[in-house]
C-alpha positions in Angstrom: 83.4 10.4 13.5 80.8 9.2 11.1 78.1 6.5 12.1 79.2 3.0 11.3 77.7 1.7 8.1 77.1 -1.9 9.1 76.2 -3.0 5.6 79.9 -2.7 4.6 81.1 -4.8 7.6 81.2 -8.5 6.7 83.1 -11.3 8.3 85.8 -11.2 5.6 86.4 -7.6 6.2 86.4 -8.0 10.0 88.8 -11.0 9.7 91.2 -8.8 7.5 91.1 -6.2 10.0 92.0 -8.7 12.9 94.9 -10.1 10.6 96.4 -6.8 10.0 96.1 -5.9 13.7 97.6 -9.2 14.8 100.4 -9.2 12.1 101.2 -5.4 12.1 101.7 -5.8 8.3 99.6 -5.8 5.2 101.9 -8.2 3.6 101.9 -10.7 6.4 98.1 -10.4 6.8 97.7 -11.2 3.1 99.9 -14.4 3.4 97.9 -15.5 6.7 94.6 -14.9 4.8 95.8 -16.5 1.5 94.9 -13.3 -0.4 96.8 -10.6 -2.3 98.4 -7.6 -0.7 96.2 -5.5 -3.0 93.2 -7.4 -1.7 94.0 -6.6 2.0 94.6 -2.8 1.0 91.2 -2.5 -0.6 89.5 -4.1 2.3 91.0 -1.8 4.7 90.0 1.1 2.4 86.4 -0.1 2.6 86.6 -0.5 6.4 88.2 3.0 6.8 85.2 4.5 4.9 82.8 2.5 6.9 84.2 3.2 10.3 85.4 6.7 9.7 89.1 6.1 10.8 92.3 5.6 9.4 92.7 2.3 11.4 96.5 1.8 10.6 99.1 4.5 9.7 102.6 4.3 8.4 105.4 4.4 10.8 108.9 3.9 9.5 108.8 0.8 7.2 105.8 -0.5 8.8 102.3 0.3 10.1 100.8 1.0 13.5 97.1 0.8 14.5 95.3 4.0 15.5 93.7 4.4 18.9 90.3 3.5 17.4 91.8 0.3 16.0 93.4 -0.6 19.2 90.1 0.0 21.1 87.9 -1.8 18.4 90.2 -4.9 18.0 89.1 -6.7 21.3 85.4 -6.3 20.4 85.7 -7.8 16.9 
């Protein structure tokens, strides 16, 4: 895993991560945050790069958090 690039971690990005983790859906997280689904996806892409982890992976029709995302969630 790469060292964390803290300059890419802002409060909006972390709020997006928590919303996706709580909602279990990019679409529902977007509605909760009042932004587009595309905005949530782009923010997750930046977080994935900064944290060096996929964070969420497709499973059937939805997404599930990776082990890293589950471990990081309570600390964010």
